[in-house]
C-alpha positions as CSV (number, residue, x, y, z in Angstrom):
1,M,0.7,-24.2,-106.9
2,I,0.3,-20.6,-108.1
3,K,1.7,-17.9,-105.7
4,R,-0.5,-14.8,-105.5
5,S,0.8,-11.5,-104.2
6,E,-0.7,-10.0,-101.1
7,E,-2.1,-7.1,-103.2
8,F,-3.9,-9.6,-105.5
9,K,-5.4,-11.4,-102.5
10,Q,-6.6,-8.1,-100.9
11,E,-8.1,-7.0,-104.2
12,A,-9.8,-10.4,-104.7
13,V,-11.4,-10.1,-101.2
14,R,-12.5,-6.5,-102.0
15,I,-14.2,-7.7,-105.2
16,A,-15.8,-10.6,-103.5
17,L,-17.3,-8.5,-100.8
18,T,-18.5,-5.6,-102.9
19,S,-19.4,-7.0,-106.3
20,G,-22.6,-8.8,-105.3
21,L,-21.5,-11.8,-107.3
22,P,-21.3,-15.3,-105.9
23,R,-17.9,-16.2,-104.5
24,D,-17.5,-19.1,-106.9
25,R,-18.1,-16.7,-109.8
26,V,-15.5,-14.2,-108.5
27,A,-13.0,-17.1,-108.0
28,S,-13.6,-18.3,-111.6
29,D,-13.2,-14.8,-113.0
30,L,-9.9,-14.4,-111.2
31,G,-8.6,-17.7,-112.3
32,S,-8.7,-19.2,-108.8
33,A,-11.7,-21.6,-109.1
34,N,-11.4,-24.8,-107.0
35,R,-8.3,-23.6,-105.1
36,R,-8.1,-23.5,-101.4
């Protein structure tokens, strides 16, 4: 399992909420696709 910093997680949420892209695309772009 890959550990992500709190800063990374916060930035990922910001991108997901403001980019207008589908969440699966954001996850894929950030290298987190299919992770929960």
